[in-house]
C-alpha positions in Angstrom: 173.1 21.1 75.7 173.4 24.2 77.7 176.1 24.8 80.2 175.0 23.7 83.6 174.9 26.3 86.3 176.1 25.4 89.8 173.2 24.7 92.2 175.4 26.1 95.0 175.5 29.5 93.3 171.8 29.9 93.0 168.6 27.8 93.1 165.8 29.8 91.6 162.4 28.2 91.5 160.2 29.8 88.9 156.6 28.7 88.4 155.7 29.6 84.8 152.0 29.2 85.2 151.3 32.9 86.0 153.0 33.2 89.4 155.7 35.7 90.2 159.3 34.4 90.3 160.6 33.6 93.8 163.9 32.5 95.3 164.4 29.6 97.6 166.1 30.2 101.0 169.1 28.2 100.1 171.1 29.2 103.2 168.7 27.2 105.3 169.0 24.0 103.2 170.9 21.1 104.7 174.2 20.2 103.1 175.5 16.6 103.5 179.2 15.8 102.8 179.9 12.3 101.6 182.7 9.9 102.6 183.5 6.3 101.4 182.7 3.5 103.8 183.6 -0.2 104.0 179.9 -1.0 104.1 176.5 0.6 104.8 174.6 -0.9 107.6 170.9 -0.8 106.9 170.2 -3.1 109.8 170.0 0.0 112.0 166.8 1.0 110.3 165.1 -2.4 110.3 162.9 -4.3 112.8 162.6 -7.6 110.9 162.9 -9.2 107.5 160.6 -11.7 105.7 160.9 -13.3 102.3 158.5 -14.0 99.5 159.2 -16.5 96.7 157.7 -15.5 93.4 155.6 -18.1 91.4 157.1 -19.7 88.3 154.7 -18.9 85.5 155.2 -18.8 81.7 154.4 -15.0 81.8 156.2 -14.1 85.0 159.9 -13.9 83.9 161.3 -10.4 84.1 164.9 -9.0 83.6 165.6 -5.9 85.6 163.0 -4.2 87.8 163.3 -0.4 87.6 160.4 0.4 89.9 158.1 -1.6 92.2 154.9 -0.5 94.0 153.3 -2.6 96.7 149.7 -1.5 97.4 147.4 -3.7 99.5 147.6 -7.2 98.2 149.2 -6.2 94.9 152.9 -5.9 93.8 153.5 -4.1 90.6 156.9 -4.3 88.9 158.0 -2.1 86.0 160.7 -3.7 83.7 162.0 -1.0 81.3 164.1 -3.5 79.3 161.0 -5.6 78.5 158.7 -2.6 78.4 156.4 -4.6 80.6 154.6 -4.5 84.0 154.3 -7.6 86.1 151.7 -8.0 88.9 152.0 -10.5 91.7 150.1 -10.7 94.9 151.9 -10.3 98.2 152.2 -14.1 98.7 154.2 -14.2 95.4 151.4 -15.6 93.2 151.6 -14.3 89.6 148.5 -12.4 88.5 149.1 -10.9 85.1 151.5 -9.1 82.8 151.0 -5.9 80.8 153.2 -5.8 77.6 151.7 -4.0 74.7 154.5 -2.8 72.5 153.3 -1.2 69.3 151.9 1.9 67.8 148.2 1.5 68.1 145.6 2.4 70.7 146.6 1.0 74.1 150.2 0.3 72.8 153.5 2.0 73.4 157.1 2.0 72.3 158.7 3.0 75.6 157.3 2.5 79.0 159.0 4.8 81.6 156.9 5.5 84.7 154.3 3.9 86.9 152.2 5.0 89.9 148.9 4.0 91.5 145.8 5.8 92.8 144.9 3.5 95.8 141.4 4.8 96.5 140.3 4.3 92.9 142.3 1.1 92.6 144.0 2.4 89.4 147.4 1.7 87.9 148.8 4.5 85.8 151.5 3.9 83.2 153.4 6.6 81.3 154.7 6.1 77.7 157.6 8.1 76.6 156.8 7.4 73.0 154.1 8.0 71.9 153.6 10.6 74.7 150.6 9.4 76.6 149.3 8.0 79.9 147.4 4.7 80.1 145.2 3.9 83.1 144.4 0.3 84.2 142.4 -1.2 87.0 144.1 -3.5 89.5 143.0 -6.5 87.5 145.1 -5.4 84.5 142.2 -4.2 82.4 142.8 -0.9 80.5 140.3 1.8 81.4 141.4 4.8 79.3 144.4 6.6 77.8 145.1 10.2 76.9 148.0 12.0 75.3 150.4 14.4 77.0 152.4 17.1 75.3 155.7 16.5 77.1 157.3 13.1 77.9 159.8 12.3 80.7 162.0 9.4 81.7 160.2 9.5 85.0 156.8 10.8 86.3 155.2 10.6 89.7 151.8 11.4 91.3 151.8 14.5 93.6 148.8 15.6 95.7 145.3 14.6 94.8 145.1 15.5 91.1 148.6 16.4 89.8 151.5 14.6 88.0 155.1 15.8 88.1 157.6 14.9 85.4 161.3 15.6 85.2 162.8 16.8 82.0 166.6 16.4 82.1 167.3 18.2 78.8 165.5 20.8 76.7 162.6 19.5 74.6 160.9 21.0 71.5 157.7 19.8 70.0 157.9 22.0 66.9 155.7 24.6 68.4 157.2 25.4 71.7 160.1 24.3 73.9 160.3 23.0 77.4 163.3 23.9 79.5 165.2 21.5 81.8 163.4 21.0 85.1 160.1 19.8 86.6 156.9 20.2 84.7 153.4 19.7 86.1 150.3 18.0 84.5 146.8 17.7 85.6 145.3 14.2 85.7 143.7 15.0 82.4 147.1 15.4 80.8 146.8 19.2 80.4 149.9 21.3 81.3 149.9 23.2 84.6 153.2 25.0 83.9 156.8 24.3 84.7 158.5 24.5 88.1 161.9 25.2 86.6 165.0 24.3 88.6 168.0 26.3 87.3 171.4 24.6 87.2 170.1 21.1 86.3 170.7 20.5 82.6 173.0 17.5 82.7 172.0 14.4 80.8 171.6 11.0 82.4 174.8 8.9 82.6 172.9 6.2 84.6 171.2 4.8 81.5 170.3 1.4 83.0 167.4 2.7 85.1 167.0 6.5 85.2 164.4 6.6 88.0 164.8 9.7 90.1 161.4 10.7 91.4 160.1 9.3 94.7 156.7 9.7 96.3 157.3 11.2 99.7 154.6 12.3 102.1 151.9 14.0 100.1 154.4 15.1 97.5 157.6 13.8 96.0 161.4 14.1 95.9 163.5 14.6 92.9 167.1 13.3 92.7 168.8 15.6 90.2 172.2 15.2 88.5 173.3 18.6 89.9 174.0 17.3 93.4 170.7 18.5 94.8 167.6 16.6 96.0 164.5 18.7 95.5 161.1 18.3 97.2 157.8 18.9 95.5 154.8 19.6 97.7 151.2 18.6 96.9 150.6 22.0 95.2 153.5 21.4 92.8 155.8 23.9 94.5 159.5 23.0 94.4 162.3 23.7 96.9 165.6 22.2 97.8 165.6 19.2 100.2 169.3 18.7 100.6 172.6 19.6 98.9 175.0 16.7 98.3 178.6 17.5 98.7 181.0 15.1 97.0 184.2 17.0 97.6 186.9 15.9 95.2 184.5 13.5 93.6 182.2 16.2 92.3 181.6 16.0 88.6 184.0 18.4 86.7 182.5 21.5 85.2 184.4 21.1 81.9 182.5 17.8 81.3 179.0 19.2 81.7 177.0 18.6 78.6 179.2 16.0 77.0 177.1 14.1 74.5 177.1 10.4 73.8 178.9 10.9 70.4 181.6 13.2 71.8 185.3 12.1 71.7 185.3 12.8 75.4 182.4 10.5 76.2 184.7 7.8 77.7 186.3 10.4 79.9 182.9 11.7 81.0 181.6 8.3 82.3 184.8 6.6 83.5 186.5 9.3 85.6 187.0 9.0 89.3 184.0 11.2 90.3 180.3 10.8 90.7 179.0 10.7 87.1 175.3 9.7 87.6 172.7 9.1 90.3 169.3 7.3 90.3 166.9 5.0 92.1 166.0 7.3 95.0 164.3 5.9 98.1 163.5 8.0 101.2 162.1 7.7 104.7 162.3 10.1 107.6 165.7 11.8 107.3 167.2 9.0 105.2 167.9 9.3 101.4 169.2 6.1 99.7 170.2 6.2 96.1 172.7 4.7 93.6 175.7 6.5 92.3 178.0 5.7 89.4 181.6 6.2 90.3 184.6 5.3 88.1 182.4 3.2 85.8 180.9 1.1 88.6 177.8 1.4 90.9 177.7 2.1 94.6 175.0 2.7 97.2 174.9 6.1 98.8 173.1 7.1 102.0 172.5 10.6 103.2 171.3 11.1 106.8 169.8 14.6 107.1 169.6 14.3 110.9 173.3 13.9 111.4 174.3 15.8 108.2 176.5 12.8 107.2 176.7 10.9 103.9 178.5 7.6 103.0 178.8 5.5 99.9 179.9 1.9 99.5 179.7 -1.2 97.3 178.8 -3.3 100.4 175.6 -3.5 102.4 175.4 -5.2 105.8 172.7 -5.8 108.4 172.6 -7.3 111.9 169.0 -8.2 111.3 169.2 -10.4 108.3 171.9 -13.1 108.2 172.1 -13.3 104.4 173.4 -10.6 102.1 171.0 -7.7 101.6 171.4 -6.0 98.2 170.4 -2.5 97.2 166.6 -2.1 97.9 164.6 -1.2 94.9 161.3 -0.1 96.5 159.4 0.9 99.6 156.0 -0.7 100.3 152.8 0.9 101.6 153.6 -0.8 104.9 156.9 1.1 105.3 159.1 -1.8 104.2 162.3 -1.7 102.1 162.2 -4.3 99.3 164.9 -6.0 97.3 165.4 -9.0 95.1 167.6 -12.0 95.4 168.1 -13.0 91.8 169.1 -16.5 90.6 172.9 -15.7 90.6 172.8 -14.6 94.3 170.6 -17.5 95.3 173.2 -19.8 93.7 176.0 -18.1 95.6 174.1 -18.5 98.9 173.8 -22.2 98.2 177.4 -22.6 97.4 178.4 -20.9 100.6 176.7 -23.5 102.7 179.8 -25.7 102.8 181.9 -23.0 104.4 179.3 -21.7 106.8 180.0 -21.6 110.5 176.8 -21.9 112.5 176.0 -21.4 116.2 172.9 -22.6 117.9 171.2 -19.2 117.7 171.4 -19.1 113.9 170.8 -22.8 113.0 167.1 -22.5 112.8 167.3 -19.3 110.7 169.7 -20.9 108.2 167.6 -24.0 108.0 164.6 -21.9 107.0 166.6 -19.8 104.6 168.2 -22.9 103.0 164.8 -24.4 102.4 163.7 -21.1 100.6 166.9 -21.0 98.5 166.5 -24.6 97.5 162.9 -24.1 96.5 163.7 -20.9 94.6 166.5 -22.7 92.6 164.3 -25.7 91.9 161.5 -23.5 90.5 164.0 -21.1 88.9 162.3 -18.0 90.3 163.8 -15.2 92.4 162.9 -14.2 96.0 161.9 -10.8 97.4 163.0 -9.6 100.8 160.9 -7.2 102.8 162.6 -5.2 105.6 160.2 -3.4 108.0 161.5 0.1 108.8 161.6 1.1 112.5 159.0 3.6 113.5 161.6 5.8 115.1 163.3 6.3 111.7 160.0 7.2 110.0 159.2 10.0 112.4 162.7 11.3 113.3 163.0 15.0 112.7 165.8 16.8 110.8 
């Protein structure tokens, strides 16, 4: 893998589809320094929280949800470990499961990305191998599929008729090569060139999820491994959104490009610095994502309005009286969404004996205890939905 070039030295955005090269005005881009925190309070962003218990069904059991999309009455969940998509309605009722691992038409070996076209009521799935896109209606029926030349570990819809993928390392199909960076496709799968971001050739250390593209406005955001979040507008043009300054925790230059079979692999993933980033969520000036630090995971939050960033293993909220975990999605109703899995639900139940209640919280805990008991009885997890305050959706930066 090529030696990575510091983003802070130069960020050159080159459209290889016939346009002239142009440089981004990096001096005007926000830089956010990060500091450790005891906890990150997401209650400051939230108006209210409600919970949805998922239905117990023979086909509804998932392992780890990498991406979730809520559109209208449908909740789509992508599980990369099972190579499956699960659909529930917004009351928690199970609808269907898509899991077609194989090598034939309509089948795939690896399922890596998911997005929707709301107006057409279509669900789009991207297969890393074989390289193709499959389109379903919202009832889970396959409509069509088509091949794509380049695969990616994540893709996202941008604008009205374009798809952006992120290639974290150089690819070669035997005829031509694709450099590291963002590449663009039409919705027919045909290439529309590469919006190349120099200085971004590091591999993924965060192998559990690897989601780093987030729909935002009419375009998307890209969380790169080179400590920069990039924005992609509806025309496919790319520019920096924010530079992330980790100070002494910045990934060492001499470890750039270390491969999985290198003798230094352990050093590369277990050092006391930020060695990977994924699962980007964004609203207004806020950027939430996971970081991997000293072989464990933490939540990071960048506020582009105040130019401050924090990271922590703990999340608190003055709105919800039970633990809020790292959110995994943002709904079409501007809600942060997370999952209480069975282990957390059991921990909440075990904490009942040591709980100190006051009259203001007794009713809340009674309702939550009923939900926990029901979820444990049915052996199914619970989703939490936290409505984002309007002031945070529209705050300038």
